[in-house]
N, C-alpha and C positions, 0 to 999 in steps of 0.2 A: 495389517502391516504398514509402516510408517513410509516406506518409500515403493511407488508402484514398479519398480525395477529391481525387486530382489528375487533372488533365486536362493531357495535353502535345499541344502542337500544332507543326507545322512548316508555315509558310504560303509559298506561292510566289504571286506577284501577276502577271499578265499587265497591262502598263500601255497596251497600244495602244488608243487610243480608234475605236470606242464601245465595245468589247468589256472587260467588267469581270469576268473570269473569275478566280476563284481556287481553287488546287489546296490541298487540306488532307490532310496525313497526321495522324491523329488516334490516340492511344492513351488509352483509358480505363481506368480501374480503379473498379469501381463498389462500393459498400458492402455488406457482409454478406448472402450469401456472396460473398467475392471472386471477380471475373471479369476476364478480361483481354479487351478487344475491340480489334481492330484494324481500320481500314477507310481507304480514299481515297476522298474524296469531291470531287466537282466542284460548285462553287457559283457560281451567277450571283447577284452584288450587286445588287439592286435598291434604288433611293433609296426612302426612307421618313421619316416624321416623328418615328421613335424617338428618345428621348434616353435617356441613362445617366449618373448621378452615380456614380463610383467612386473607392476611396481606392487608390493604386497606390504601391509601393515597386519602384525600378528598380536592377537589376544590369546595368550595361553594362560589357562586357569592353573595348571600345575606344569613347571618347568622340568619336572626330574623325569627322565627316562633312564631305566636301569634294568638290564638283562632280560632273558626269557621271551623276548618278542613282545614285550608289552607297548601297548599302543598309547599314544597321547594323541589327543585330538586338539586342533587349533582352528579357531575361527579366524577367516582370512578375508580382507576387504581386497578386492582385486580389480585393477583396472586394465581392461582388455583392449584399450583403443589402439594399441601398438600390437594387437596379437598376431597379425599376419606379417612376421619379419621370418627371417632365415636365421635366428640365432637361438641358442638353448642357455641364455643368461638372465638367470632371475634374481634382480637385485631387490634387498630388502635392507631397510636401516634398523640396525639394533642399538639399544640404550639401555643397558641392565643397572643402569645407576649404581645403587650401593650393593647389589645383589651377587650372590655367588651362582655362576651359569654351571648346574651339575647335569651334563648331558653326555651320554655315552653311546658307542656306536652301537645302533640297533635299529629296527623298522618303526615307522609311524605312519599315522594316518592323517590326511589335510581334509577338512571338510571347507568347501568354498563358499561364501556369500558374495555374490556379485553385486557390484556397484553400476555396472554397465548394462544396457538392455539385454534382454536374454535372445542370443540367435543359436541355432544349431551348432556354430563354429567356436561359440563363446565358452563352451562349458571347460571347467578346470578340474579334471580328476586326477589326483596326483596320490601315489604311493611312493613314498621316498624312502631311502636307506642313507642313514647318516654312514659315509666312507670313513671317518676316522673320527675318534674320541677328540673334544677339546675341553679345556679347562677355565678356571676361573679368570674372567677377561671383562673389562667394560664393554667391549664390543667384540664379535666374534663371526666367524663363518663356516658355514655347514657344506659339506661336499655331499650332494644328494643325488639319487638317480631315480627317473620316472620309468618304473616298469621295464628296467634294462632296455631302454630305449634311448634315452637322452640323459647327459649329466648338466648339472647346473651348480653355481654356487650360490649361497644367498646369506644375506644379512638382514637380521631382524630387529624391530623395535618392540618390545614387551611394553603392551599398552597399560595392562592391568597385572602390574608384578605381584608376586606371591612373597610375602616375608618368610626370609629364611630362619629367622630368630622369632619366636613366641617367647614372650616375656612371662616369668615365673608368676606365680601369683601376687598380684601387686598389693603393696600397703595401701591401707584405705582409712578414711573416717569419716565422720558426717552422718547426717540422718539419712533413713531409708527412703527409696522410692520404688513402688510397684508399679510395672508397666505390663501392659496387655499389648502383643506384637502378632501382626498376620504372619503368614507364611514365608514372605518376603523379607521380615524383618521390621517391616514399616509400623510405626507408632499408632495404636488405634486407640487406646486410653491409658491415661495416668490413673490407677487404683489407688483412692485415698480415703475410700469410705467403708474399708474392711472392718472387720471384728477382731479376725486374727489370721497371721500369716507365719507359717511353720514351714523351715525347709532344711534339707541336709545337704551339705556339700561334702564329697567323697573322693578321696584317692583311689585311682585303679592302677595298681602297680605290683611291685615285689611286696609281698607278705599280706598285702590287702587288697582284694578286688571288690572295691566299693562302688556303689552307684547311688547317686543323690534323687532326692524326691522332693515334693512340695505338697502342702494343703493351704488353701485360701478358703476362709469363710466369712460371710457378712450377711446383713439384710438382703432378701432379693431386690426390693425395692430401690436400694442405694447402689447396686452393681449393673454394669452392662450384660445381663444374663445372656441375652440372645447372642451376643459377640463371642461368648466362650463357646466356641466350635472345635472340632477335632483338630489336635496337632499344633493349634495356636500356641503361641509361646508366651508364659510367664515369665519376666525379666525383674530382677531384684538388683537396684543399683545402690551403692552409697554414694552420695553427693559430698565429695570429698572437697578439701581446700584447693586441690590441684586439678579438680574436673571430676565428673562422674565415673565410677568404676564399677563395672559389672562383676557381681558376687555370685550370681546363680541365673541359671536359665533352664527351663523346662518346659515338657509338652503338655497341654490340656488333654486329658484322657480320662478323665472320671467326672461325672455331674451328680450332683445329689441336691434336691429340693425337697425340704421338709417344713412342718409346721409344729415346732416344740409346743408341749403343753403348758399352757397358763401365760405363753409370751405374747399372743396377739400379733405375732409377725412371722411371715414366711422366711425361711433361711434358703441360704445357697452356699454350695461348695463346689470348689474345682480342686482337682488333684491330679498328680501326674507324675512322672520320672525325669530325670534331667536329660540332655541331649545326648550321653553316652549310651542311652537306649536304642539310638540308631543301630549300633553294633549289634544288638539283639535282633535286628530284624531282617538278617540275611544269613544265609549260608554259604559255605565254600563250594562252589561249582568248579569241576575240574577245568583246566585250561591247559592248551587250547581245548576247544570243545571236543576233539576226535580223541582226547587223551583219557585214560582211566583216572588219573589224580592231577590235581595241581602241583607240580614240583617245581622245587625252588632250592637254591644252593647259595648262602650268602650271610652276612651279618643278621641277626635275629631282628634287629629293630628295623631294616630293610623289609624284611619278610611279614612284619606286622603292618608296614604301610601297603605292601602289595597286597594283604588280605582286603583291605578296605578298597585300594584301587579297583582291583578286578571283579569286585563284588558289590560295589554301591556306589560307583562314580559312573562317567560316561564309558568308561572302558567296559564295564558289565554289559552294555547294550541299552537300547531304549527302555526297555520293559522294567530292567533292574536298577537304573541310575537314580539316585538319590537327588531331588531338587537342591541346587546350591553347595553340594557336597564337594570337597576338594580335598585332596591329600597335601600336607607341608612336603618340604624338600627331604631328600633321602639324605643322611648324613653318613650312612656306611659304618656305624659304630656297635659294637657288642660281639658276642661270640659268634663266629661263622658256623651254620647248622646246615644239613643236607635234610630237606623234611618234605612230606609229601601229604596232602590235604585231599579229602573227599566226602562231601555232603556232611560236614560237620558246622556246627554254629560258629559264625565268625567271633563272636565274644568270648567265647570258651578258648579258642585258640589264641586269641590276644591276651587272655588271662594266664595261659599256660607258659607261653612265649616271654611274659612280663616276669617269670621267675627265674629265667635263665641267666647264669653269671652273676654280674652284679646288679641285674634287675633293669628294668626301665618302667616310666608311668606312661599312660597314653590317655588322651583326654579329647573330647569333642566340644568346641565352642564357635559362637559366631564371631566373624571377624569381618565387620562391613558387609558387602553385599554377599558374603560366602559363608558356609558354615565349614569350618577346619579340622581334620583329623590330624592330629599330631602325636609324636611318640617324643619323650624326653628322656635321655640317657645320662646317668642312671636314675634320676628321679627329678620331680619338679617341685621346687621349694628351696627354702633358705635353710642353711647351717647355723643354728643359733645355740649350739652347744657351748658349754664352757670350753673356753679354748679351741673354739671351731674354726676350721682351716678357712673357712671364706671371709673370715673377718667382721661377720655380722654382729650386732649388740647380744650378749648371752640371754637366753631366757631360761630359767631354772624354775622347775615346779616342786615345790617343798612346802612342809608345814612352817618351817623357819621363816621363811621369806613371805608368808602370807598369801601365797598365790593360789592356793587349792584350798577346798574344804572336803570332809567326807571322803578320804582316800581309802581304798581298798586294795589289796595285793592277793592275787591267786597264783599257785601253780598247779596246773592240770595235765595228768598224764594218763586220763582215763582212756583216751582214743589215740594212744602213740603208737607209731609204727618204727621200728629201729632196722628192719631188713626189708629191702624190696626186690623182689625178683621181676626184672623187665625183659618181656617176652618180643625178641625181634622177628626178622625174616627166617623162613623156613618151615620145615614141617616134620614132626616127630623128633626122631633123635638127633637131625639135622639142623632143627631150629636153634637159633642164637638166642641164648638165656644169659643175661647180666645180672649178676648179683652186687646191689650196692647196699652198704652198710651205713648207719648214722655216722657221719664223721668223727663225732667225738666217742664213738664206742659206746653209745648209750644201752647197747644190747647187753653190755658187762655191768649195768647198775645194780642188777640184782640175780639171783640165780634163775629167775623166771622171765626175765625182761627182753630175751630176742624174740620179738612180736614180727610176724611175717607176713606179707603180703604179694600179690603179683597183679602187675598191669600190663595189659595188651599194648604193644607198639610195633605191630607186625610191619606197618607201612614205613618205619625208620630204616635207614639202610645203612647207618654208620654206628660205629661203637659210641662215638662221642655223643650222637644224639641219644641211645640208649641211657647212657651214664648221666647225661644232663637231665632225660625225666625222671631217673630213679632217683637221684640227689634231691630234685625239686619235690618229688613226692614225700621223701624221708623228712624234709623240712617243713613242708606242709602239714604233716601229720607226727610232728615233733614233740617234745616237751612245749607246753604254752605257759608263757608268764604273762600275767594281765595285771596292769596298773590302772584301777577305775577311779576317778575322781571327778569333782566338780570344779569349774574354776571359780576363785573367790569373786563375790560380787563386784570388788574394784576392777577386776580383769575384763570385765566386759567394756571397760572404757580403753584398755590397752590392745584388744584385738584388733587385728588389722594392722597394727602399727608395730607392736612388740612381739607378735606372734601371730600365725595365719595358718591356713591349711597347707598340709605338706612340709611344714617345718620339721626340722630334727632339734631336739630340745634335750636339755639335762633334767633327770629327775632323781630325787631323793627321798626315801623313806626309812623308817627304823627296819623293817622288814624288805630285804632286796637289796639294800644299799644305794650305790650310784650306779646309773644306767643310763645309755641313751635310749631315747623314744621319740617317735615320730607321731604328728598329729595327723591321722588318716581319715578324720571326718570331723564336721562340725555342725551341730544341730543348733538352729537358730529360732526362737519364736518371738513375734512380735505381736503383744496383746494390748489392745486399747486401754484395759483396766488395770493389768499387772506389768506391763512395760515390757523391757526386753530381757530374754535369757539366751546365755551363749552356752553350750555344752560341748567342750572338745571331747574328741575319742582319742586313744592313744594305742599306739603298737610299741611294745619294748623289743628293742634289737637284742637279739640272742649275743650273749657274750661267749667268750671262747670256751668257758666252764658250762655254756647253756646247752651246747649242741648235743 
């Protein structure tokens, strides 16, 4: 510990009335001679007339609090020199700069790190409840209550702000740089002696649930082989004219060392998934812990953020919290749903929710000292269609414009589903069954094209939720049109400036006509001998006649 007068506390509070049990894990470093003491204490909080005046600076890793008793943890620096006063006023300075403050009335926990010497009277254990919501301001006040004993007003300064706007995929140019980072995001090596680096960037959102991956190979004698340890990060940057732009990050999860015949050199391979793989490492645990399900009602994009917050950040508890991971701000967009979750993979629930309504993309990226999870409604990217509403320069993929080679168009209805029965709550004849038919009546396209299936949704309580799941299933298993192509060699030079991952473009082909399509993945290969290749993967948006 850097300061010999630091007390760190991890606090869990059991909220069930009338019990007020607080479990505290306390690590105390005492002044000269230094001594470390660890203990677990159960404390029953008894109301009393004590009042404390403190000055507090707040470091909030995620400033969003929304619904259902979600707890946010704040690290506080507390000066308790004036602790023995007969006041209940807690003053904090708050400067939110350009940020929006999205806090809503709800309970939250405060964990205190003290800068004053530890004494039995100086412990600051707060359970606070915001008494009234407040909205976007440059400074704000919270009305809080400590265990129903005393009330105080506070003003806070957010020292490490969370950006509320994460930029779309940046445009870029320039040469590639391959970097090996440690778990904290610190640079270990610039890898410039590789033989080949191949990686895939992928969109995870409506119509396409994609995950990226990478593979790096080279002579073992030219690479820092021993530093490729589990979950260290491979980062690919483009050194553009405006500064470096990160285009890919992935975890080292696979090692191979081999001696190819006739080469006389030992080769090394590192491979692994992109950072979105973190969502595959958690399941949804019922919340609160004494409930059968995690139940939530609200915009589906907020639900996506809650799934990560409650199962992978500090809200999930010490054992389940992922290092450096935080959730970006709630924007309360999208169709409201009433949902229930229980012991299902987090990434599968995110993928399902991303299909609702207009859809949403989700992504996980490093952002300075943090790893951010964010949701983009309705998508992350730029609209580069001909006459696109966003005004970006158009990008048309066609033979006439020489922007593509080897095009191939497919229509696939082999695994088509046109009618979905959705089973909701209830038993036997009383069970809620909702029938959802393809919205373009594809079941009538031939005498035999009513193709039925049944999906289980007994945890859903509303007809709107059942309908959304049924419609999403019909779309996912509907008519599939694929337009496969390779970008023309010259388009390698325009990649990152005229087109990029996530962009919606215009496509033209003799079969299929003119259609909208989105770049849902980009495969890049950097080879010392053959140079650079770039292969975009497209999703064709269904037209009205396609449903």
